[in-house]
N, C-alpha and C positions, 0 to 999 in steps of 0.2 A: 278406540271409538267408545263415545259416549252410547249407551241406548234410551233413546227418546222418541217421545212423538206417541203415535197409535202405534199400539200391535193386536194384532186380530188372533185371537185362538181356535185355529177353526174347528169346528164341529167336523166327524167324521161320516160323511153320509153312507145309506148303506142300500142296495140297490132291493127289489124283491125279493130275490132268492137270497138275499142275505149277507152277500158279498161286498167289499168296499167298490162306491159308487165313484170311482175315478175320475170320471167323466165332471161330475157335479162337483165335486172337490177340487180340481183344477178352475171350474167356472168360479166357484166363491173363491178360490186364489186370486185371479185376476179381477172379479166384480171387488174385491175388499181394497185391493190395491188402485184401482183405478179410481176407486170414490176417497179416496187421499190418508188411506194407511199407507205408515212408516213401513211397515214388517210385518210378518205372520208370526204365529206360534205353532209350531206342530206337536202333537201329541201332549199338550196341554191336558188340565181336567176334563172341559170341553171336548176334543176329541175322544174320550171314553179310552185311551192307550192299556187299562186293565184288559179290557176283554178283546184288544188286538194279538193275533199270533205276534212271535217274531218279526215272520214276513210281510206282514202287514203291515207293522210298525216302522219296518225298512222302507217300502215303497210309500208311504204317505209321508215320508220324508224326502223322500226323492221328487215327488209330484210337486210336493210344495217349495223346495228347494229350485228347483226346476222353473216354478213360476216366479218368486221372487231373481232369481239371477236375471231373469227376463229383464225384470223391471226393475234390475237394482236395488233391491230392498232388501231388507234385513231378515236375518231367518234366526231365529231360536228355536230352541229343541227343546220338550221337557225330558227330562232323564231323573232317575231318583228313584229310591228304595230306601226301608229302614235300614240296610245294610250298609252299611260304608266300602267295604270290598265292593260289592255288588256295581254300588251308583258309581264309584271309580272305573270298574270295568266295564263300563256301559257308555261311559264317555268316548271311547274310542270309535263307538260303532256310529257317532252322529257325524263324522267328517267325510267329505271332502265342503259337504252343504251348509254345514251351521256357521253363525256368525258368535252366539252365545248359546248357553247352557242354563233350561231354568231347572234347580233341584230344590226340590223339598224338603224341608225342615223333616229329617226322620218320623213319621207318625207310629201310632200306637204303643210303642215299647215305651216312649217317653222318658227319653236318657236326660239327664242333667242339662244346664244350658254348658256346663262346661263342656261336656261329649257333645253338645250338637258346634261348638265353636272348633272341638277338634275334627268333629265330621267333615266341617267345610274346609278345614286346614287339608287334611287329606287329599279332600275331594279335588280342592282345586288345585294342588297339586298335580294332580294327575292329567285334569283336564287340559285338550289343548286350544280350548277358548275361553271366554270370560265367564262366570258362572253368575248370574243370580240366584240370590237366595228367595226361596219363595215362602214365606213368613205366613201362615194361614191355621193359627189356630185349633180354631172350629174344625177342619178337618185332623189336624196334626194329634191334638190336645196337648200340646206344648205350646206355651206363651213364653216370649223372650225379652227381656228387659230393656230398658235403653242399653245399659252398658255394655250386654250381650251384642246387642244389633251394634252397637260402634265398634267393637271387638271384630267384629265379624269383618266389618267394609272396612280394617284396616289390613287384614287377609291380603298377600300380595294371590293375585286372581279372580280375585270377587270383584264381578263389577254393579254390584247393587243389591238392590230389593224389589221385589213384588210383595207390594205390601195390604195384606188383605185379612187384617184386623178386626173385620168384625163391625168398625166403624173409625169415625175421628177419635183418637184417644189422646190424652198427655205426651203418649210415648211419638204418636204419631207427631204432634206438633215439636216435641222437643227433637227429635230424630230427624226430622228436615231442618231446623235451625242449624241443626251441628252441622250434618252434612256440606248444607249450603254455605257455612262460614269459614268451616274447615279446610274442604277439600272440594270446591264448585269446579264443575265443568269434569269429576272425575270418578265420582257415585252415582248411579242413578238410584231414585225411588220412585218407582211408578206405582199409581193407584192399581191395586187389585180387586177391590169390592166396587163394584158400577156404579152402585147405588151412589158412594161417596168419590166420585173422580172429580167432578165438579170443586170438593171441599180441599181433595189433594191437592188436584192444580193449583188451587188459590191460595195455600199455604205454602208454594214453591217445589210441587212434586213436577216430575221431568216429562211426564208422559201418564199411558194407561195399558196396560193390558188388560183388554176388555173383552168380554164372552157375549157383550151384547153387540160388538160390531159385526159379527157374523149377520145382524140384521138390521145396525145402520149406524155403519163405519163412516160414512160421509158426515153424519151428525156427530159422532162422537172425535172426527177430523176437526170440524168446526169448533167442536167445545175444545179443545186442548190449542186449535191455532189462535181462538178469541184471547182464554188467559196469557198466550204467550208474549200476544201482540196489545196486552194491557187493554183490551177493548171487553169493559169489567161489566157493564150495564146487558150486554149482550150475551156474555158468556154465564151470567148469573139466569140470563132466562132461558140459555141453551140448556146449562146444568138441570135448572130444576125441572124441564119435558124429559131429561134422560133418564134422571132417576126417578120419574114414574113409568117409566117404559121400563128401566131396569127391574123396580118390584115386581112387574109383571108377566116380564120373561125369567123372572125366578121364582115364580109364584109357585113350582112346584122344581122337584129335583132336574139340577143342570145337567145336559143340557136338552131335557125332553119338551119346553115349552119352545126354545131356540127353533129347535129342529120339526116342531110342530108348525111353528110360523113359514118358516122356510117353505117346507112341504103345501101348506096354502098359498104361498106364493110362486108355489111354481121355480122354483132355485133349485131345490132335489128332489130327488123321484118317491122317496117315501121320507116317514117321522120316525122309520126306526131305530132303536136303541136295542142294545143288546144287554139281557139278563145281569145283574138284579135289576138295572133300572127297568121301568113301563112306562109306555109313550102316556105325552100329560092328555091331564083330562080336556072333551072338548070345549067345557069352559072356560079353561084358563089360555086355550089356544086361541078360541074367538075374540077374550078380554086383549091381550097380548096384538094382535092381528090388527083392532080398532085402534089402540096407540100408535104401534108401528105406523098407521094409514096418517094418524094426524102429524105423529114428531115429521115422519119423512115428508110429508107434504109443505110443513109448516114453514 
């Protein structure tokens, strides 16, 4: 199965007492899928997994997985650290719910590109589900060359990439051209920077993992569909509006503004995040709320 379409990395809502608000989590999951998302991502960066206990992470996977099963939607689970053995061991904890595992490029230690390839070779061999490589150099400190990305794509068990390079680069263009020419239908390249979703889809991207889908799943699903169906002018208009919304939702550290908007809309009980994050400023939330109203109403 190729991973395509819109996948929403859900926030982890917190109740007033600081516990995980499972009722709001399930409601967000149902709403995202009802609005047109093809799948959900549990424990992505947007879900603040580093601040959750092991028991909380297991419960989040179970609840989101249950909603995906009910809707017959795809579940991807974020897994991984900068230790290869720990990442491989953690993959056993995502079954039986998950369809894919999103595994971040090892961060902080900044291994060589050859070390990154060997990391994924061992992780993919241990994984019970296909692995999506999360390439996000602004967080990991490791930029990957086109040759390395194509070497990763050739590993048995790697299903594709969440491409979050911070822009549309020469590597973006050449990676999509190579993937769509050499392995059509086999490897996915999903946009991972919300501001550039439209641009990546225009170049032949297969979908998006969009944090802003927590706020505007229907609109991001419409963007994916417009490019898929070659409705070019419509796609450009939607993409432009969503790029502006994404800039507002990422004006402060993710997912603080997104949670602020969801709380203001009454979709989650509180905008709370866990340290070291602090809640978004009132000004950032107000600006994003105004844009969200205009985009969703359009």
